[in-house]
LOTORVEX-989143 format. One record per atom (N, C-alpha, C): residue number from 0; residue in three letters; atom name; x, y, z. Coordinates in Angstrom, 3 decimals. Example, Ala and Ser with C-alpha at 12.3 -4.5 7.8 and 13.67 -1.06 7.14 Angstrom:
// LOTORVEX-989143
0|ALA|N|13.190|-5.690|7.800 .
0|ALA|CA|12.300|-4.500|7.800 .
0|ALA|C|13.200|-3.300|7.800 .
1|SER|N|12.850|-2.250|7.080 .
1|SER|CA|13.670|-1.060|7.140 .
1|SER|C|12.900|0.030|7.870 .
// end
This chain:
// LOTORVEX-989143
0|MET|N|19.310|19.494|4.812 .
0|MET|CA|19.278|18.171|5.349 .
0|MET|C|20.735|17.510|5.092 .
1|ASN|N|21.125|16.895|6.172 .
1|ASN|CA|22.347|16.136|6.041 .
1|ASN|C|22.110|14.962|5.083 .
2|ASN|N|23.175|14.532|4.441 .
2|ASN|CA|23.062|13.418|3.561 .
2|ASN|C|22.654|12.155|4.336 .
3|PRO|N|21.673|11.430|3.917 .
3|PRO|CA|21.333|10.234|4.665 .
3|PRO|C|22.268|9.125|4.538 .
4|VAL|N|22.359|8.343|5.617 .
4|VAL|CA|23.174|7.158|5.588 .
4|VAL|C|22.279|5.914|5.471 .
5|PHE|N|22.589|5.071|4.596 .
5|PHE|CA|21.743|3.814|4.412 .
5|PHE|C|22.535|2.689|4.991 .
6|ARG|N|21.794|1.844|5.728 .
6|ARG|CA|22.407|0.644|6.127 .
6|ARG|C|21.389|-0.487|6.578 .
7|THR|N|21.944|-1.683|6.673 .
7|THR|CA|21.094|-2.856|6.991 .
7|THR|C|20.743|-2.782|8.506 .
8|LEU|N|19.484|-3.008|8.778 .
8|LEU|CA|19.063|-3.079|10.171 .
8|LEU|C|19.143|-4.535|10.674 .
9|GLU|N|19.652|-4.643|11.895 .
9|GLU|CA|19.672|-5.938|12.571 .
9|GLU|C|18.371|-6.154|13.409 .
10|GLU|N|18.040|-7.307|13.565 .
10|GLU|CA|16.801|-7.663|14.397 .
10|GLU|C|16.756|-6.938|15.689 .
11|GLY|N|17.853|-6.950|16.456 .
11|GLY|CA|17.872|-6.470|17.810 .
11|GLY|C|17.558|-4.967|17.907 .
12|GLU|N|17.838|-4.245|16.831 .
12|GLU|CA|17.690|-2.782|16.908 .
12|GLU|C|16.340|-2.378|16.395 .
13|ILE|N|15.536|-3.265|15.937 .
13|ILE|CA|14.206|-2.886|15.497 .
13|ILE|C|13.220|-2.961|16.631 .
14|CYS|N|12.954|-1.759|17.229 .
14|CYS|CA|12.156|-1.534|18.334 .
14|CYS|C|11.295|-0.274|18.189 .
15|ARG|N|10.492|-0.007|19.145 .
15|ARG|CA|9.643|1.194|19.102 .
15|ARG|C|10.583|2.544|19.087 .
16|GLU|N|11.570|2.487|19.900 .
16|GLU|CA|12.439|3.642|19.957 .
16|GLU|C|13.014|4.107|18.582 .
17|LEU|N|13.272|3.060|17.761 .
17|LEU|CA|13.845|3.416|16.500 .
17|LEU|C|12.980|4.284|15.646 .
18|PHE|N|11.616|4.262|15.874 .
18|PHE|CA|10.721|4.997|15.107 .
18|PHE|C|10.279|6.228|15.736 .
19|LEU|N|10.934|6.643|16.829 .
19|LEU|CA|10.380|7.846|17.543 .
19|LEU|C|10.500|9.217|16.701 .
20|ASN|N|11.384|9.191|15.816 .
20|ASN|CA|11.541|10.415|14.960 .
20|ASN|C|11.066|10.204|13.435 .
21|PHE|N|10.200|9.099|13.298 .
21|PHE|CA|9.815|8.717|12.033 .
21|PHE|C|8.205|9.026|12.029 .
22|HIS|N|7.851|9.782|10.915 .
22|HIS|CA|6.439|10.231|10.917 .
22|HIS|C|5.713|9.674|9.694 .
23|ARG|N|4.865|8.707|9.868 .
23|ARG|CA|4.261|7.966|8.848 .
23|ARG|C|3.131|8.813|8.110 .
24|ARG|N|2.605|9.743|8.788 .
24|ARG|CA|1.440|10.456|8.347 .
24|ARG|C|1.494|10.727|6.843 .
25|GLN|N|0.384|10.459|6.208 .
25|GLN|CA|0.169|10.738|4.816 .
25|GLN|C|-1.148|11.294|4.527 .
26|LYS|N|-1.226|12.397|4.027 .
26|LYS|CA|-2.669|13.076|3.622 .
26|LYS|C|-2.932|12.559|2.214 .
27|VAL|N|-3.850|11.712|2.110 .
27|VAL|CA|-4.285|11.201|0.781 .
27|VAL|C|-5.491|12.005|0.315 .
28|VAL|N|-5.386|12.408|-0.997 .
28|VAL|CA|-6.511|13.083|-1.578 .
28|VAL|C|-7.114|12.236|-2.684 .
29|THR|N|-6.314|11.700|-3.554 .
29|THR|CA|-6.895|10.822|-4.581 .
29|THR|C|-6.211|9.449|-4.498 .
30|CYS|N|-6.873|8.435|-4.932 .
30|CYS|CA|-6.371|7.060|-4.998 .
30|CYS|C|-6.807|6.555|-6.396 .
31|LEU|N|-6.008|5.532|-6.832 .
31|LEU|CA|-6.345|4.804|-8.056 .
31|LEU|C|-7.230|3.566|-7.586 .
32|ARG|N|-8.317|3.394|-8.312 .
32|ARG|CA|-9.234|2.282|-8.110 .
32|ARG|C|-9.408|1.501|-9.424 .
33|LYS|N|-9.467|0.200|-9.298 .
33|LYS|CA|-9.667|-0.486|-10.552 .
33|LYS|C|-11.185|-0.583|-10.934 .
34|GLU|N|-11.448|-0.181|-12.129 .
34|GLU|CA|-12.758|-0.304|-12.725 .
34|GLU|C|-12.669|-1.002|-13.933 .
35|GLY|N|-13.208|-2.304|-13.990 .
35|GLY|CA|-12.988|-3.185|-15.168 .
35|GLY|C|-11.509|-3.482|-15.333 .
36|ASP|N|-11.000|-3.123|-16.437 .
36|ASP|CA|-9.531|-3.443|-16.699 .
36|ASP|C|-8.716|-2.128|-16.537 .
37|CYS|N|-9.308|-1.086|-16.072 .
37|CYS|CA|-8.535|0.243|-16.043 .
37|CYS|C|-8.425|0.667|-14.583 .
38|TRP|N|-7.345|1.451|-14.414 .
38|TRP|CA|-7.111|2.085|-13.077 .
38|TRP|C|-7.535|3.545|-13.210 .
39|VAL|N|-8.541|4.004|-12.389 .
39|VAL|CA|-9.035|5.301|-12.527 .
39|VAL|C|-8.786|6.059|-11.191 .
40|GLU|N|-8.424|7.338|-11.392 .
40|GLU|CA|-8.211|8.262|-10.156 .
40|GLU|C|-9.474|8.707|-9.636 .
41|LYS|N|-9.630|8.493|-8.343 .
41|LYS|CA|-10.861|8.873|-7.527 .
41|LYS|C|-10.567|9.696|-6.374 .
42|GLU|N|-11.425|10.588|-6.036 .
42|GLU|CA|-11.201|11.314|-4.888 .
42|GLU|C|-11.564|10.381|-3.651 .
43|ALA|N|-10.687|10.329|-2.693 .
43|ALA|CA|-10.820|9.409|-1.530 .
43|ALA|C|-10.022|10.003|-0.417 .
44|PRO|N|-10.385|11.182|-0.004 .
44|PRO|CA|-9.534|11.847|1.033 .
44|PRO|C|-9.534|11.133|2.421 .
45|PHE|N|-8.372|10.963|2.927 .
45|PHE|CA|-8.199|10.555|4.312 .
45|PHE|C|-6.869|10.700|4.823 .
46|ILE|N|-6.557|10.620|6.086 .
46|ILE|CA|-5.183|10.733|6.628 .
46|ILE|C|-4.782|9.307|6.997 .
47|ASP|N|-3.654|8.838|6.449 .
47|ASP|CA|-3.093|7.552|6.729 .
47|ASP|C|-1.982|7.725|7.796 .
48|ASP|N|-2.131|7.163|8.922 .
48|ASP|CA|-1.150|7.239|9.973 .
48|ASP|C|-1.161|5.985|10.796 .
49|TRP|N|-0.155|5.673|11.552 .
49|TRP|CA|-0.034|4.472|12.328 .
49|TRP|C|-0.386|4.658|13.724 .
50|SER|N|-1.083|3.763|14.326 .
50|SER|CA|-1.384|3.804|15.762 .
50|SER|C|-0.219|3.001|16.432 .
51|GLU|N|-0.231|3.006|17.735 .
51|GLU|CA|0.757|2.242|18.511 .
51|GLU|C|0.696|0.742|18.206 .
52|SER|N|-0.498|0.214|17.996 .
52|SER|CA|-0.684|-1.128|17.629 .
52|SER|C|-0.175|-1.411|16.266 .
53|ASP|N|-0.309|-0.470|15.345 .
53|ASP|CA|0.296|-0.579|14.034 .
53|ASP|C|1.864|-0.645|14.010 .
54|TYR|N|2.403|0.199|14.886 .
54|TYR|CA|3.867|0.132|15.095 .
54|TYR|C|4.295|-1.187|15.706 .
55|ALA|N|3.572|-1.679|16.580 .
55|ALA|CA|3.849|-3.014|17.236 .
55|ALA|C|3.853|-4.091|16.158 .
56|TYR|N|2.851|-4.053|15.365 .
56|TYR|CA|2.733|-5.080|14.232 .
56|TYR|C|3.882|-4.944|13.258 .
57|LEU|N|4.198|-3.681|12.884 .
57|LEU|CA|5.302|-3.461|11.965 .
57|LEU|C|6.579|-3.955|12.529 .
58|ILE|N|6.855|-3.647|13.800 .
58|ILE|CA|8.190|-4.056|14.464 .
58|ILE|C|8.196|-5.642|14.416 .
59|ASP|N|7.056|-6.336|14.728 .
59|ASP|CA|7.075|-7.789|14.690 .
59|ASP|C|7.369|-8.222|13.212 .
60|CYS|N|6.789|-7.669|12.282 .
60|CYS|CA|6.989|-8.035|10.898 .
60|CYS|C|8.401|-7.839|10.359 .
61|LEU|N|8.986|-6.655|10.775 .
61|LEU|CA|10.348|-6.414|10.324 .
61|LEU|C|11.354|-7.325|10.993 .
62|ARG|N|11.126|-7.562|12.262 .
62|ARG|CA|12.051|-8.540|12.971 .
62|ARG|C|11.984|-9.992|12.308 .
63|ARG|N|10.671|-10.357|12.008 .
63|ARG|CA|10.535|-11.650|11.406 .
63|ARG|C|11.201|-11.683|10.015 .
64|THR|N|11.192|-10.568|9.239 .
64|THR|CA|11.859|-10.592|7.937 .
64|THR|C|13.314|-10.786|8.118 .
65|VAL|N|13.973|-10.181|9.110 .
65|VAL|CA|15.335|-10.286|9.356 .
65|VAL|C|15.652|-11.753|9.751 .
66|ARG|N|14.803|-12.248|10.794 .
66|ARG|CA|15.032|-13.560|11.365 .
66|ARG|C|14.910|-14.646|10.235 .
67|THR|N|14.080|-14.407|9.294 .
67|THR|CA|13.862|-15.495|8.262 .
67|THR|C|14.793|-15.331|7.025 .
68|GLY|N|15.771|-14.448|7.175 .
68|GLY|CA|16.795|-14.351|6.068 .
68|GLY|C|16.499|-13.271|5.016 .
69|GLY|N|15.422|-12.406|5.286 .
69|GLY|CA|15.186|-11.189|4.474 .
69|GLY|C|16.125|-10.030|4.836 .
70|ALA|N|15.720|-8.961|4.202 .
70|ALA|CA|16.622|-7.756|4.480 .
70|ALA|C|15.752|-6.533|4.798 .
71|VAL|N|16.194|-5.714|5.754 .
71|VAL|CA|15.575|-4.483|6.205 .
71|VAL|C|16.663|-3.467|6.061 .
72|PHE|N|16.526|-2.409|5.217 .
72|PHE|CA|17.416|-1.337|5.134 .
72|PHE|C|16.810|-0.042|5.663 .
73|GLY|N|17.636|0.763|6.437 .
73|GLY|CA|17.133|1.959|6.967 .
73|GLY|C|17.849|3.176|6.435 .
74|ALA|N|17.278|4.277|6.303 .
74|ALA|CA|17.849|5.485|5.964 .
74|ALA|C|17.852|6.491|7.147 .
75|PHE|N|19.077|6.887|7.457 .
75|PHE|CA|19.288|7.689|8.740 .
75|PHE|C|19.779|9.145|8.473 .
76|VAL|N|19.193|10.076|9.069 .
76|VAL|CA|19.700|11.414|9.014 .
76|VAL|C|20.170|11.737|10.410 .
77|GLY|N|21.417|11.896|10.566 .
77|GLY|CA|22.001|11.960|11.889 .
77|GLY|C|21.887|10.524|12.467 .
78|GLU|N|21.254|10.406|13.610 .
78|GLU|CA|21.055|9.155|14.216 .
78|GLU|C|19.613|8.725|14.080 .
79|LYS|N|18.785|9.523|13.346 .
79|LYS|CA|17.336|9.302|13.286 .
79|LYS|C|16.876|8.577|12.070 .
80|LEU|N|16.141|7.549|12.252 .
80|LEU|CA|15.521|6.765|11.138 .
80|LEU|C|14.561|7.673|10.410 .
81|LYS|N|14.668|7.739|9.081 .
81|LYS|CA|13.842|8.518|8.315 .
81|LYS|C|13.204|7.831|7.081 .
82|GLY|N|13.604|6.546|6.966 .
82|GLY|CA|13.039|5.696|5.864 .
82|GLY|C|13.457|4.321|6.079 .
83|PHE|N|12.695|3.337|5.517 .
83|PHE|CA|13.079|1.937|5.579 .
83|PHE|C|12.297|1.171|4.518 .
84|VAL|N|12.986|0.093|4.122 .
84|VAL|CA|12.443|-0.820|3.109 .
84|VAL|C|12.692|-2.176|3.650 .
85|SER|N|11.784|-3.166|3.331 .
85|SER|CA|11.996|-4.611|3.683 .
85|SER|C|11.643|-5.412|2.557 .
86|VAL|N|12.458|-6.521|2.428 .
86|VAL|CA|12.321|-7.515|1.250 .
86|VAL|C|12.455|-8.919|1.957 .
87|GLU|N|11.452|-9.755|1.628 .
87|GLU|CA|11.348|-11.093|2.188 .
87|GLU|C|12.261|-12.017|1.339 .
88|SER|N|12.691|-13.092|2.031 .
88|SER|CA|13.611|-14.007|1.421 .
88|SER|C|13.014|-15.121|0.650 .
89|THR|N|11.674|-15.333|1.053 .
89|THR|CA|10.912|-16.527|0.420 .
89|THR|C|10.513|-16.146|-1.013 .
90|PRO|N|10.916|-16.953|-1.989 .
90|PRO|CA|10.488|-16.707|-3.413 .
90|PRO|C|9.018|-16.688|-3.530 .
91|LEU|N|8.446|-15.880|-4.426 .
91|LEU|CA|7.030|-15.849|-4.745 .
91|LEU|C|6.877|-16.150|-6.196 .
92|GLY|N|5.717|-16.521|-6.623 .
92|GLY|CA|5.325|-16.837|-8.034 .
92|GLY|C|5.603|-18.211|-8.397 .
93|LYS|N|4.956|-18.616|-9.569 .
93|LYS|CA|5.016|-19.986|-9.959 .
93|LYS|C|6.489|-20.440|-10.163 .
94|ARG|N|7.362|-19.673|-10.621 .
94|ARG|CA|8.758|-20.130|-10.741 .
94|ARG|C|9.718|-19.542|-9.702 .
95|GLY|N|9.089|-18.885|-8.746 .
95|GLY|CA|9.868|-18.321|-7.583 .
95|GLY|C|10.792|-17.157|-8.073 .
96|SER|N|10.279|-16.511|-9.053 .
96|SER|CA|11.077|-15.403|-9.689 .
96|SER|C|10.926|-14.063|-9.002 .
97|TYR|N|9.960|-13.905|-8.073 .
97|TYR|CA|9.748|-12.687|-7.248 .
97|TYR|C|10.364|-12.759|-5.882 .
98|ARG|N|10.633|-11.597|-5.424 .
98|ARG|CA|10.980|-11.387|-3.993 .
98|ARG|C|9.941|-10.287|-3.536 .
99|ASP|N|9.394|-10.437|-2.422 .
99|ASP|CA|8.284|-9.673|-1.947 .
99|ASP|C|8.854|-8.446|-1.176 .
100|MET|N|8.613|-7.149|-1.754 .
100|MET|CA|9.028|-5.950|-1.025 .
100|MET|C|7.796|-5.638|-0.197 .
101|THR|N|7.880|-5.821|1.080 .
101|THR|CA|6.806|-5.804|1.969 .
101|THR|C|6.548|-4.404|2.590 .
102|SER|N|7.514|-3.573|2.583 .
102|SER|CA|7.367|-2.161|3.041 .
102|SER|C|8.396|-1.241|2.489 .
103|LEU|N|7.950|-0.017|2.197 .
103|LEU|CA|8.880|1.036|1.852 .
103|LEU|C|8.131|2.337|2.279 .
104|HIS|N|8.817|2.947|3.264 .
104|HIS|CA|8.212|4.164|3.839 .
104|HIS|C|9.246|5.248|4.117 .
105|VAL|N|8.927|6.415|3.912 .
105|VAL|CA|9.741|7.611|4.167 .
105|VAL|C|9.076|8.545|5.038 .
106|SER|N|9.746|9.106|6.053 .
106|SER|CA|9.162|9.947|6.980 .
106|SER|C|8.462|11.186|6.269 .
107|GLU|N|7.361|11.607|6.684 .
107|GLU|CA|6.555|12.684|6.060 .
107|GLU|C|7.395|13.939|5.597 .
108|GLU|N|8.271|14.459|6.456 .
108|GLU|CA|8.968|15.586|6.062 .
108|GLU|C|10.097|15.438|5.076 .
109|LEU|N|10.370|14.203|4.802 .
109|LEU|CA|11.557|13.901|3.788 .
109|LEU|C|11.070|13.299|2.535 .
110|ARG|N|9.750|13.174|2.289 .
110|ARG|CA|9.316|12.609|1.061 .
110|ARG|C|9.760|13.606|-0.059 .
111|ARG|N|10.053|12.996|-1.175 .
111|ARG|CA|10.468|13.678|-2.414 .
111|ARG|C|11.930|14.180|-2.327 .
112|SER|N|12.714|13.550|-1.397 .
112|SER|CA|14.034|13.980|-1.136 .
112|SER|C|15.082|13.014|-1.808 .
113|GLY|N|14.563|11.932|-2.344 .
113|GLY|CA|15.306|10.906|-2.970 .
113|GLY|C|15.614|9.691|-2.105 .
114|ILE|N|15.161|9.778|-0.803 .
114|ILE|CA|15.411|8.719|0.064 .
114|ILE|C|14.555|7.460|-0.353 .
115|GLY|N|13.393|7.582|-0.771 .
115|GLY|CA|12.526|6.437|-1.237 .
115|GLY|C|13.177|5.787|-2.489 .
116|SER|N|13.703|6.553|-3.344 .
116|SER|CA|14.393|6.072|-4.631 .
116|SER|C|15.592|5.168|-4.289 .
117|GLN|N|16.390|5.734|-3.278 .
117|GLN|CA|17.611|4.975|-2.782 .
117|GLN|C|17.251|3.647|-2.115 .
118|LEU|N|16.175|3.781|-1.393 .
118|LEU|CA|15.699|2.553|-0.515 .
118|LEU|C|15.229|1.498|-1.658 .
119|PHE|N|14.515|1.935|-2.649 .
119|PHE|CA|14.002|1.141|-3.650 .
119|PHE|C|15.171|0.408|-4.404 .
120|LEU|N|16.134|1.134|-4.752 .
120|LEU|CA|17.350|0.569|-5.416 .
120|LEU|C|18.031|-0.446|-4.537 .
121|LEU|N|18.100|-0.144|-3.225 .
121|LEU|CA|18.642|-1.169|-2.343 .
121|LEU|C|17.914|-2.426|-2.279 .
122|ALA|N|16.609|-2.350|-2.250 .
122|ALA|CA|15.691|-3.489|-2.336 .
122|ALA|C|15.982|-4.305|-3.552 .
123|LYS|N|16.042|-3.653|-4.680 .
123|LYS|CA|16.240|-4.289|-5.988 .
123|LYS|C|17.621|-5.004|-6.038 .
124|THR|N|18.598|-4.367|-5.528 .
124|THR|CA|20.000|-4.999|-5.494 .
124|THR|C|20.010|-6.235|-4.671 .
125|TRP|N|19.339|-6.123|-3.498 .
125|TRP|CA|19.313|-7.228|-2.524 .
125|TRP|C|18.589|-8.368|-3.166 .
126|ALA|N|17.360|-8.169|-3.754 .
126|ALA|CA|16.579|-9.093|-4.319 .
126|ALA|C|17.328|-9.787|-5.449 .
127|ARG|N|18.010|-9.181|-6.361 .
127|ARG|CA|18.684|-9.701|-7.435 .
127|ARG|C|19.848|-10.546|-6.882 .
128|SER|N|20.516|-10.167|-5.741 .
128|SER|CA|21.513|-10.970|-5.173 .
128|SER|C|21.032|-12.310|-4.639 .
129|GLN|N|19.780|-12.388|-4.439 .
129|GLN|CA|19.054|-13.627|-3.917 .
129|GLN|C|18.516|-14.440|-5.026 .
130|GLY|N|18.837|-14.044|-6.291 .
130|GLY|CA|18.354|-14.817|-7.441 .
130|GLY|C|17.028|-14.490|-8.022 .
131|ALA|N|16.425|-13.378|-7.533 .
131|ALA|CA|15.114|-12.923|-8.055 .
131|ALA|C|15.276|-12.293|-9.399 .
132|GLU|N|14.231|-12.368|-10.118 .
132|GLU|CA|14.127|-11.612|-11.423 .
132|GLU|C|13.329|-10.358|-11.375 .
133|LYS|N|12.359|-10.375|-10.332 .
133|LYS|CA|11.513|-9.203|-10.156 .
133|LYS|C|11.152|-8.967|-8.666 .
134|LEU|N|10.902|-7.713|-8.310 .
134|LEU|CA|10.313|-7.390|-7.034 .
134|LEU|C|8.757|-7.446|-7.216 .
135|TYR|N|8.136|-7.930|-6.128 .
135|TYR|CA|6.683|-7.883|-6.039 .
135|TYR|C|6.318|-6.827|-4.999 .
136|ILE|N|5.353|-5.907|-5.361 .
136|ILE|CA|4.935|-4.855|-4.486 .
136|ILE|C|3.438|-4.805|-4.457 .
137|SER|N|2.854|-4.892|-3.202 .
137|SER|CA|1.464|-4.651|-3.025 .
137|SER|C|1.375|-3.167|-2.570 .
138|SER|N|1.058|-2.308|-3.492 .
138|SER|CA|1.259|-0.846|-3.307 .
138|SER|C|0.058|-0.188|-2.869 .
139|HIS|N|0.178|0.660|-1.871 .
139|HIS|CA|-0.953|1.656|-1.491 .
139|HIS|C|-1.534|2.227|-2.592 .
140|SER|N|-2.792|2.490|-2.582 .
140|SER|CA|-3.525|3.007|-3.805 .
140|SER|C|-3.381|4.564|-3.972 .
141|ALA|N|-2.800|5.264|-2.996 .
141|ALA|CA|-2.693|6.741|-3.084 .
141|ALA|C|-1.988|7.072|-4.429 .
142|SER|N|-2.533|8.148|-5.062 .
142|SER|CA|-1.997|8.523|-6.382 .
142|SER|C|-0.463|8.812|-6.220 .
143|GLU|N|0.018|9.460|-5.103 .
143|GLU|CA|1.380|9.726|-5.000 .
143|GLU|C|2.292|8.486|-4.929 .
144|SER|N|1.718|7.487|-4.208 .
144|SER|CA|2.491|6.223|-4.171 .
144|SER|C|2.555|5.535|-5.560 .
145|GLN|N|1.439|5.549|-6.280 .
145|GLN|CA|1.406|5.066|-7.592 .
145|GLN|C|2.372|5.774|-8.509 .
146|ALA|N|2.416|7.119|-8.405 .
146|ALA|CA|3.357|7.905|-9.229 .
146|ALA|C|4.789|7.498|-8.936 .
147|PHE|N|5.127|7.299|-7.695 .
147|PHE|CA|6.459|6.962|-7.279 .
147|PHE|C|6.863|5.582|-8.018 .
148|TYR|N|5.944|4.557|-7.833 .
148|TYR|CA|6.401|3.308|-8.315 .
148|TYR|C|6.381|3.285|-9.867 .
149|LYS|N|5.580|4.050|-10.550 .
149|LYS|CA|5.645|4.174|-12.001 .
149|LYS|C|7.002|4.770|-12.366 .
150|ALA|N|7.454|5.860|-11.609 .
150|ALA|CA|8.703|6.441|-11.875 .
150|ALA|C|9.852|5.517|-11.639 .
151|MET|N|9.713|4.534|-10.770 .
151|MET|CA|10.825|3.516|-10.482 .
151|MET|C|10.806|2.384|-11.501 .
152|GLY|N|9.763|2.444|-12.450 .
152|GLY|CA|9.741|1.340|-13.562 .
152|GLY|C|8.830|0.310|-13.170 .
153|CYS|N|7.934|0.324|-12.230 .
153|CYS|CA|6.970|-0.667|-11.862 .
153|CYS|C|5.859|-0.790|-12.852 .
154|THR|N|5.319|-1.938|-13.020 .
154|THR|CA|4.176|-2.204|-13.978 .
154|THR|C|3.260|-3.132|-13.094 .
155|ASP|N|2.022|-3.270|-13.669 .
155|ASP|CA|1.089|-4.210|-13.030 .
155|ASP|C|1.748|-5.617|-13.037 .
156|ALA|N|1.635|-6.361|-11.918 .
156|ALA|CA|2.126|-7.637|-11.763 .
156|ALA|C|1.575|-8.700|-12.730 .
157|GLU|N|2.369|-9.469|-13.385 .
157|GLU|CA|1.920|-10.502|-14.196 .
157|GLU|C|1.207|-11.592|-13.431 .
158|GLU|N|1.816|-11.892|-12.223 .
158|GLU|CA|1.257|-12.954|-11.333 .
158|GLU|C|0.692|-12.151|-10.138 .
159|ILE|N|-0.505|-12.389|-9.675 .
159|ILE|CA|-1.046|-11.777|-8.514 .
159|ILE|C|-0.954|-12.637|-7.390 .
160|ASN|N|-0.384|-12.182|-6.246 .
160|ASN|CA|-0.343|-12.957|-5.081 .
160|ASN|C|-1.622|-12.758|-4.368 .
161|GLU|N|-2.417|-13.799|-4.321 .
161|GLU|CA|-3.725|-13.705|-3.766 .
161|GLU|C|-3.832|-13.315|-2.288 .
162|GLU|N|-2.843|-13.689|-1.518 .
162|GLU|CA|-2.891|-13.325|-0.071 .
162|GLU|C|-2.750|-11.825|0.031 .
163|HIS|N|-1.825|-11.114|-0.738 .
163|HIS|CA|-1.775|-9.762|-0.665 .
163|HIS|C|-3.035|-9.135|-1.113 .
164|ALA|N|-3.538|-9.513|-2.281 .
164|ALA|CA|-4.725|-8.926|-2.902 .
164|ALA|C|-5.990|-9.038|-2.008 .
165|GLN|N|-6.049|-10.157|-1.260 .
165|GLN|CA|-7.154|-10.283|-0.294 .
165|GLN|C|-7.018|-9.439|0.979 .
166|LYS|N|-5.821|-9.406|1.391 .
166|LYS|CA|-5.498|-8.568|2.676 .
166|LYS|C|-5.698|-7.049|2.454 .
167|GLU|N|-5.339|-6.605|1.238 .
167|GLU|CA|-5.490|-5.121|1.046 .
167|GLU|C|-6.109|-5.017|-0.349 .
168|PRO|N|-7.422|-5.135|-0.438 .
168|PRO|CA|-8.165|-5.113|-1.754 .
168|PRO|C|-8.007|-3.914|-2.584 .
169|TYR|N|-7.643|-2.714|-1.921 .
169|TYR|CA|-7.524|-1.491|-2.682 .
169|TYR|C|-6.027|-1.380|-3.190 .
170|ASP|N|-5.126|-2.185|-2.708 .
170|ASP|CA|-3.656|-1.994|-3.152 .
170|ASP|C|-3.623|-2.427|-4.617 .
171|ARG|N|-2.618|-1.856|-5.292 .
171|ARG|CA|-2.307|-2.253|-6.670 .
171|ARG|C|-1.145|-3.224|-6.601 .
172|GLN|N|-1.376|-4.346|-7.264 .
172|GLN|CA|-0.314|-5.426|-7.235 .
172|GLN|C|0.673|-5.116|-8.365 .
173|LEU|N|1.970|-4.822|-8.056 .
173|LEU|CA|2.841|-4.314|-9.045 .
173|LEU|C|4.170|-5.309|-9.088 .
174|GLU|N|4.910|-5.125|-10.080 .
174|GLU|CA|6.262|-5.856|-10.059 .
174|GLU|C|7.294|-4.847|-10.748 .
175|CYS|N|8.531|-5.081|-10.506 .
175|CYS|CA|9.644|-4.401|-11.105 .
175|CYS|C|10.670|-5.321|-11.490 .
176|LEU|N|11.054|-5.262|-12.808 .
176|LEU|CA|12.125|-6.115|-13.247 .
176|LEU|C|13.399|-5.722|-12.601 .
177|LEU|N|14.218|-6.710|-12.365 .
177|LEU|CA|15.582|-6.422|-11.732 .
177|LEU|C|16.643|-6.411|-12.760 .
// end
């Protein structure tokens, strides 16, 4: 693999063509589910992939992030997008100490290559530059996703964003100190 190049994405370049070489597909075998006060690993096999309408929604969301002062960073191998992360500009939490990391995805064939870690660090650096103390993450419940966030230093969020929790009831609400 060529070394990836990381850069900020501009609103105008976020379009369906940008994602033509990006493969969202994730084969999920186990997920973490909350039982009482504990997170328990459960078998929950499924394939997570995006439809064309999912891509259209993603593109609208990422463009809005940029338009409203947030940041979207991409990881490119050659000219092909292979990962991206987005962080919103609007403060979250009672004291406004969080910035919301609304997406972090790496193309299927390059997971475990370090691209996700680099994107996560870019998100943290940007959020810190905006005055945040923590990143807020509504994380997919797949065991692999949870392992990644744990390795990145994330813990259960002290403050739960109810909008996220209601929208994705199986997601784990996490935070990461900056």
